[in-house]
N, C-alpha and C positions, 0 to 999 in steps of 0.2 A: 646770628650764625645759622646757616642751614642745618637741618637735621636729615640724615645722620652725619655727624662730623667725624673727622679722622680719629680723634682720641676715643670717641664712643665705640667705633668699630674695632680699634685695637684692644680696648678693654674687654669688649665682648668676646673676641677671639681668645684672649688670654684666659678668661674665666670659663670659656666653653670650647676647648681645643677640638672636640669631636665635631663641632659645627663648622664644616669646611666649605660647603657649597654656598653659592650666592643665595639660593633659596633658603637654606638653613639660617644664614645671617639675617636675611630680610624677615623671616618668620620670628626669629629670636628678638629682633629689635622692633617688631611690629611695624615694619616699613610698608607703606601702601602708596598706590597711585604715583604721583610725580616724585615722591621720595625715592622710588626705585631707581630713577635715572640719576639722582644724586648719589645713591649708594654705589651704582656702577662706576661713576666718575671717581668717587673716593677710593674704591678698590683698585682702579687702574692707576690712580696717582700714587697710592702706597706701593703698588707693584713696581712702578717706574723708579721710585726712590729706594727700592730694595728692601722695604720693610715687610712686604708680603711676597710670596713666591707662588706662581700659578702651578697647581698640581694636576689640573685637568682643564677641560674647556671652560667649566663654570665653577671651579673649586680653587680655594686659596688656603695657604697656611703661612703663619709667621715664619720668617726666614730663620729666626733663632729658636724656634720652638716646633718640634715635630708633633704629629698627632698622637693620641694615647695608644693607638694600635694601627698597624698597617703592614704593607708589604715592604720588606727590607732586602736590599742586595748587599752582600758582604764583599767588599772590593779590595781590601788590602790588609796587611799586618802592620801594626804600628812599630815604632822603634823599640817599644817595650815588649813587643810580641803579642799585643792584643789584636783580636780580629775586629776590624772596623768596617762599618757599612753606612748606607744612607737609605732614606725612604725612596720608594719608587712611585713616580707619578706618570701621567699621560705624556709629559714632555721630558721624561728621563728622571735622573736622580735629583732630589731636592732636600733642602733643610740641613741642619747641623749633622756632623758625623756622630754615629752611634757605636758604642763599644758593646760587643757581645757579652751578655751577662749570664749566660747559661740557659737551661730550659725554663719555661714558664710553668709554675705549679708542678703538676705530676706528669707533664709532657715527657714522653720517652723518645722524642725525635733524636736522630743522630746529630751529633754536634756539626754545625755548618763549617764550611771551609771557604776559601777565597773563590768567588764566582758563584756561590750558592745564593738562592733567594728563599726567604721564609716569611711566613706570617708571624709577626712579633707583637708583644706588648712592650710599650716604651715608657720609661719613667726617667725623671731627672734626678740628679744628685745635687747636694748642697754646693759643690764646687763649680756648678754650671755645666758639667758633663752629662751625657745621656747614655742610658743602658737599653739594649734591645734583648728581650727574653723570648726565645723561640717557642711558639705555640705549635706550628706545623712547618716542617721543612718541605718546600714545594719542589725544588729542583736540586738533584744531586749534582755536585760539581763535575764538570767535564774533565777528561784526562788532561792534566797539566804537565807540560814539559819542564824539565829541570836542567839547568846548566850547572855542571859540577865537575868534580875531580874523580876520575876512576882509579881505584886501587885494587890490585889483584888479590884474591884470596884463594885458598886451596880448592874451592869448588865454584869458582867464578870470580866475582868481584863485588865491589860496593861503590856507589856513587854518593859522594858527599856534596851537598848543595853549596854553590858559591855565594848564595844570598844569605845574609844573616836573618832575613825574615822567613826563610824556608827551613823548617826544622826536620822534616822527614828525610831520611836516607833511603836509597833504593838498593835492594840486593839484586845483583845481576847473575843469572845462571849462565853457565858456559855457552850454551846455545844462543844466548841473547846479547853477547858482548860485541858482536859485529866487528871484530878485529881490533877493538880497543885494547891498549896496553897500559901497563902500570904508569901512572902519572899523566895520562892523557886527559885533556879537557874535552868533555863530551856533552851532547844533548841527549837526555834520556826521558822516557815517559813511563809512568806506572802502568803495570798490566792490570786488567780487570781483577777485582779483589777475589772473586770466587769464594771459596770456603776458608781461605787463609784468614785467621783471626789474630794470630800472635806474631810479634816480631816485626821488623821493618817490612814494608810492602815490596813485592817483586817489581822489577822494572826491565825495560829493554833499551839498549843503546840505539839511538836513531842516527847519530852523526858524531864523528870525531872532528873537533874544530881546531885543535892545537895541542901543545904540551905545556905543562906547568912551568917548565924551565925556559920557555920562550921569553925573551927579554920584554916583549910587548904583550904578554898574555893578559895584563890587567884590562887594557882597552878591548881586547878580543872578548873577554868574559862579559863586559858591560854591553857591548854591541849585541851579542846573542841573547843575553838575559833580558834586554829591554826591547827586543825586536826592531832594532835599527836597521833599515834596509841598506845593504852594502853594494851588492852587484847590480849594475844596470842591465836591463833586458837588451838583447841584441838590436831590436828595432829602435830603441832609444839611442844607443851608441851610433847606429847608422845615421839617424837624423842629425845628431850632434856633429858628425864629421862632414855632412854635406849641406847643412842648413845655411842659407844665405839670408842676410837681413832684408826686411821688407823695403821695397822701393817706394819711398814716400818723400814729399817735399820736406826739406830740412834747412834750418838757419845755419849759416857757415860761421862757426866760432873758432876755426882753426888758427886764426891770428891772435887769439886771446891766450895768454900764458896760464891756463889752468894747470894746477899741479895736484898730485896725490900725496897725502901724508898718512902713512900706515905703520904698523909694527914692522920691524926690520926683516922679519921672516915671512911676511904676508905673501901669499901666492896669487890672490885675486885682489883687484883694485876696482871697487864699484863706485867710488865717489872722488870727485876732484873739486877744488875750490879756487876762487879768485876774488880779490877785493880791489876797489878803486875809490879814492877819495873824491867826493863831490863838494861843491861850494857850501852846501848846507847839510852834509852828512856823508853817507857811504853807500856804495853799490856793492852787493855781494852776489856772486854766482855760485850755485851749488849744482854741479853737473853729475848726473847719475847714469851708469851704464843702461842703455836701452835694451834690456833683456827681452822685452815684449816683442821686439823686432825679430828675434830668433825663436822664441818659445811662444808659438801661437796656440790659441784656444783649441782644445780637442785633439791636439797632436799627441803622439806618444811621449814626447818630451814634457808636455804640459801635464799629462796624466801622472807621470812619474814624479814630477816636481810637486804636484798637489799631494800625492800620496806621502812623500817624505816630509813636506811642510816646511822644512828648514834644513840647513846644514847642521851637523853635530860636531862639536870641537872637543877632542880629547887632548890630554897633555902631549901625546906623541903623534897624533894624526888627525886628519879631518875626514869625516864622511860627508861629501858634498851633496847639496840638493840637485845640482846640475853636473853632467859629465865634465871631466877635465877640459875637453876640447872647447867648451863654452866658458866654464867658471874661471879657468886660469888662462884662457887664450882669447877666443873671439870676442867675448863680452867684456873682458878685463881692460880697464883703461891704461894700457901699457904706454910707457914713455915713448914719444915720437911716432906713435902709430895712429892712423885715422880710426876713429871709433864713433858709432852712433850713440847719442845720449839724450836724456830728458833733463832739462835745466830749469831750476827755480831761480829767477832773477829777482832779488829783493832790494828795496831801497829803505835805508834806515836813517833816522835823524841823528844828530850829533849826540843826543842822550840815549841812543840805542833803541828807540821805539820804531817798529816797522811802520812805514808810511804807505807802502804799496808793494805789490809783487805781481809777477806774471810767469807763465810757463812757456818754454820753447822746446820744440823737437829739433835737435841740431846734430851737427858733426863737430867733433873736437879732436885735438891732438895734444896729449899731455906734454907739458914743457919740462916736467921733472918728476921723478919718483923719489920721494924723501921718506926716511924713517923719522918717527917722532923725535928721537934723540938728535938727529942731524939738524932738523929745523929749529929745535930749542937751543942747541949749541950756537947756531948762527945768530939767533936773536940775543943770546946772552953774551955775545962778543967774541965767540970762537968759531967764526965761519970757516968752512972747508968744503972743497969739491963743488958740487952743483949748488949746494945751499949758499955758498959764498957768492957764486955768480948771480943768483937771483935775489940776494938779500934786500937790496934797495928797491928793486922793481916789483917784487912779488911778496916776499915775506913781511917786510915792514908794513905795507898796506893791509895785509891780512891781520896782523897784530893790532894795527890801528882800529880797524873795523871791530875786532873782537873786544878791544877796550871799551868801545862805545856800547856794543850789544851787551856786554857783561854788566853795565850799569842797570839796564832794564831787567836783566836776569836777577840781579841782587834785589831790585825793588819788587820783583815778582815773588821772591823768596821761595824757590823750590825746596823740597825737603833736603836738608843738609846731612845726609848719612854717607860719608865717604869711607866705606869699609875697605881694609887692605885686601889686595888680590895677590895670590901667590903663583909662582911659575915653577914648574918642575923642569930641570935641565937634564938633557940626555946626551950621551956620546953617540958617535955614528953606529955603534953596535946596539943601540937601544937601551943601554944601561944608565941608571940614574946617577948623575954626577953631583947634583946639589939642588937646593930649593931656595929661590930668591923671592923677595917681595917686589912686585911690579911698582916702579916709581911712577907717581902720578904727576905728569908735567903740565905746564900751561898749554903746551901744544895739544895734549889730549883734550883739555877743556875747550880749546878753540874749535877743534873739529866737532866735538860733541855738541857745542852750542849752535854751530852753523847747521848741523844735521837736524837738531831740534827745530830750529826756525824753518827749515825746508819742510819738515814733516807737518808743522802747523799750517804752513802755506798750502800744502796739498789738501789738508782737511777743510780749510776755509774755502778754497776754490771749488771743491766738489760740492760743498754745502750751498755755496752761492749759485752754482749751476744746477742745483737740485739733482745731482747725480748720485748714484749709489756709492757708499763709503764703507770700507772696513776700518773701523776705529781701533786704535790701541787704547784701551780704557784701564784706568786704575781707580777703582771705586773708593769713596770716602770710608774710613774705618767704621765698622759696624758699632752700634750702641753697646753690644755685649763686649766687644774688644776694648772699647774706650772705658767701660765700667771696670773691666779687669785691670786695665792700665792704671786707672785712678786708684783702685784698691791697692795695687802694688806700690805706687808712690806714697800712699798713706802709711805703709809700713816703714817708710824712710822719713816720716814726718814731713812729706812734701805734698802739696795740694795740686789738684787738677780739676777744673770746673767741668763736670760731665754734662751740665745743662746747656753748654754752648756747642755750636757746630764745630767739629774739628777743623783746624786750619794749620797749614804748614808753618806759618811764621811763629805759631805758638810752640810747636814742637822744636823749631830752630832756637827759639829763645831759651827753652829748657835745656837743650843740648849745649848751648853756649855757656849757660850758667854752671853746668856740672863739668865742663871740659877741664881736664887736668886733675879732677878730684877723685876720691875713692870710689864714687858711684858711677863714674863715666861709662865703664864697660857694661855694667848690668843695665843701665838706663838706655844705652844705645841698643842693646839686644832687645829690650822690651818695646822700644819705639818701633824697631823693625818688625817684631812679632805682632804689633797692633795693626799693621798695614794689611790691606786686602791684596790678593794676588792679581797682577796685571794680566789681562787676557785680550783677545780680539773679539770684537762684537760689531754687529751692524747698528746697534743702538748706542748712542753717544752718552756715556756716563761721565765724561771728562777724565782728566788724568790728575789725580790728587797729588801724587808725589812730585810731579813737575809743576803743579799749580796752574794747569792749563784747561781752558773750557772745552777745547777740541784738539784732537791729536790723532794722527795716523802714521803708518810706517811707509815711507817713500824711498828711503835712501840706501837700501840694501837688497835689491831684487835678485842678486846673484845667490844670496844665501837665505832669503825669506820669501815664501810664497805670498804673504800678505802684501809685501811691497810690489810684487808683480801684478797683483789684482788692482792695487791703487794706480799703478802706471797705466793699466788698460782703461781704468775708469777716466783718468785724465785725458787719454788719447781720444776716447769717445766724446767726452765733454767738450774738447777743443776742436773736434773734427780733424785730428792730426793724421788720420789714416784709417784703413779698414780693419786694422788688427787690434781694435780696442776691446772693451768689455761688452759681450753680447747680452741681450735681454735674458737669455736662458741662464747665463752665469750670474747676472744681477739677481735673479729670482732665487739663486742658491746661496746667497751671501751668508745667511744665518748658519747653514750647514758647513760652509767653508770655514767661517770664523770659529765654529765649535771644533772642527777637525784640526785646524792649525794651532789652536790653543792646546789641544791634546798632544800634538806632536812636539810642541815646544816643551811641555812638561816632561814628556818622554825623554827628550834630549837632555834636559837639565838633570834628570835622575841618572841617566847613563853617564854623563860627564862627571857628576859627583861620585858615582860608584867607582869609576875608573881612577879618579884622583885618590879616593880613600885607599884603594888597593896599591897604587904606586907609592903612596906615603908609607903604607905598612911594609912594603918590600924594602923601602929605603931605611926603615927603622928596625928591620928584623935582626940585624947584628948588634943592636944597642940595648938589648934586654938587660935590665939592671941599672941602666943610666938614669940620672935624675934630670928633670926639666922644670923650668917655670911654665905655668899653664894658666889659662883663664877658664873659669867654669862657664860653660855655654848652655847647659841644660840641667834642670833639676826635676827628678821624678821620684815617685815612691820607692823605686828599685835602686836608685843611686844617682850619681852625678856624671854628666858628660863634661869633658874638659878638652880645650884646644891647646896643643903644645906650642910654646913660643918658638919662633923660627920657622918651623915647618907648617904650623897650622893644623897638624893632624889631630883628628878627634879620637879620644879614648874614653873608656867607661870606668868609673870607680863604684863598685857595689856598695850600697849603703851599709851592708853587714860588715864591711871591712874598715869602716871609719874609726870605730873604737868600741869598747864594751858598753858605752852609754846607750840609752834608749833614744833612737833617732826618729823624729816626727817630720813628715812632709807638710810644709805650709805652702799650698798652691798659690794663695794670694800674694805672698811675699816672694815666691819663686826661690824658696830656701828649704833647707832641712836644719833642724835644731835639736840639741840634746835636751830632753825633757827636764832633767834636773837642773842643769846649769844655764840653759838658755843659749849656750854658745852655738854659733851659726856658720854654715857654709851657704853662700848665696850666689845667685846668678851674677856673672861678671867679676867675681872675686878672683884675685891673683893668688895662686897657691903653688906649692912645690910638690911635685909628684915623682914617682919612680915607675919606669916602664917594666911591667911584670910579665906580660905575655903578648905575643904578636901572632895573628892568624892572617897571613897574606892572602889566602884564598878568599876570605870574606872581607878583607880590608879592616879587620878589627884590632883594637889595641885595648888591653886590660891594664889599668893603672892602679898604683897604691898611693894613698894620700900620705904625705909627709908633714905638711903644715898643720899647725894647730888651728882649730876653728876660731872665728872672731868672737869677741865678747857679745853678749846679747845687746841689741840696740836699746837705748834708754827708753823706759816706759813700756817695754814689751815683755820683759822677763817675768814679771809677776803674773801677767795674764797667761803666759805660755806654760808656767809651772802647773796651772790648774787644768790644762788640756790633757786628756788621756787618749784622744784619737786624732788621726790626721784630719786636716781640714776637708779632705774629700771623703771622710767617713770611715776610712780603713785604719787598721792599727799601724802604729809606728813600727820601728825595726831595731832590734838589738844586734850587736855584733854577733854574727853566726846564726842569725834568725831569731825566732820568738823564744818564749820561755824565760826563766829567771836570768838575771845578769850573771855573766861569768866572773869569777874572781881572778885576781892576779893582774899582771901588767897588760896594757893595751897590746894589740897584735902588732902594731907598727910603732917604730920610734917616731917621735914628733920633733919638729924644730920650728922655731919662729921665723917669720919672714924678715929680711933685712929692712932697716928703716927706709921708709919711702916706697916700699913695694906696693904696687897697686896704683901709684900716682903716675901721671903722665905729664910730660912737659907741655906747656901751653903752646898750641899751634898758631 
């Protein structure tokens, strides 16, 4: 084996975290001459695999281990209220997240806030977390706006933040309220601190965005709090109204009965499908709206679409990436109307393996617009309307092709995490009428699998033609996450081999074994938490969850900028016209991928925030009611639980559980009573009471009614000897620290009914 080898380099970096540059590593390992070339190759290989992260042009750090000191940028507040940051390198932020631990030594630096940078000393904790201790605060945070509720006071008013992560209120003097009235939703900014040292900071109202009584205020708050662009500039709207599609040669597919299958309330239709049985397999066409024919590089439309990155979907509205004139009209594959499209034509064998594919730039005319429920009902023997007319000619061949392709999908064994999705129902006035669980039909899976196959074909074609690609990547779970997952399973007397490379079929085997059992919920949650976050990248890391070697996004250019870039790359690679991907844009792919990954995360946060608020509004008149719930999070401060039916998340403070001394076990994702060993664990089904609702922040405060579970066998004795949390901090008694209170527990307890926590086998 050549020297230096991979393990030698990793061991050296672990033992010498301050040696981050290539020169430091070479010097420490006494690497000379030709061995320097080997060292460079080893470092680059470890970087590609994600085990090292480049922090500068010639410096590296282990991805799960920050340097002992360095520049830290504090970026957010955690769910528990901790200030969280990351190390700063030449290429941006890197390494694991760091929790602010206070000043270092005798440092008198002001406490940092979100957006601040500071020189910090960094140290690890036994639970695997990292703390940053500020030596010098370099940058005072810039003035941050607050989205919140204005309430009038005798001498002006007060703005209460709408975000649970923002703790500071702003006092508004009469001269600074800018017309805001009691109950208005506003955007406010803090004024320069000046000499004011005590009490809430002063602020100034910048804009009134609505009123708290507005039925759709929850989405409005989320839009402004997360900087989601809403209004299109005039020049963008003008382009959308006058833009004609590019005049390029196209294949005529108007005679083929391609159909769209979408949610019943969909306003845009960017994909259509068709299948035909062959003597030795199936031909499948996936036709996608040719948005690139309307949105050309460098245009006002293109710049705005890139800025937005994607459409954002709230429970009551959509903030689109493209103006309505394009997204819901000119680009949408409307039934019976001529539309330009890009088509993936794929040939599958009878066992569902793809034999070949090609791409066409074509014209089509949708033969039918069906909802998932209509298509499924027809296949299930209840045809009606348009679905009944095309049952034999269009729908049955589609289902036949899907039956074949699903065989190959099952053999591929993508990660089988089918989490329930909820839908909030509104009346025409915008008031919530109910919450339902979206039914997962075979029609959904059919469209999903055909879209996946088309996405794979796009990535394969661009690679074959050595063209630029924006990949959709989902990295393999990190060693640290797998180690934590294995440690968690060990607390349940279950084993996971951490020496083997993670594979989806092993996760699926575990999920199948525990399905219907007491641990199903908590293990599903832990499998989900062990996964990396999917992002866009010009570097192909594969897609772990789908178990695919290469994957891109091709099928939704109306609502995702990534797909539009892939369309342009395909157009250039096939010489389909002059409106493809330019060399200038190809050179920017890394920046584009980073930006649209950010906009996607921004949209996901905004969507979740709005949903939380709508659920809180829905439950506001049910304070005191009891619910079944599942524990979805365990922290030193308490438990998070999702209510059955609505899926709304609430918090149970650890101090309210009982008078016992409760200890947080990070490895087991549980809290347990130190004396008895009784436990509340991730995934556990419990009974709770709704104690308080704060619709403005979307928060629910819950009381625990259920008794904890008995200590798992073999763990109680060990737990009784522990006096501190697994993360090094003290446990918690009811009502806080100090000696235990005497008398009855704060809440009445009741046991769960027999069978609670078990689920029928699917």
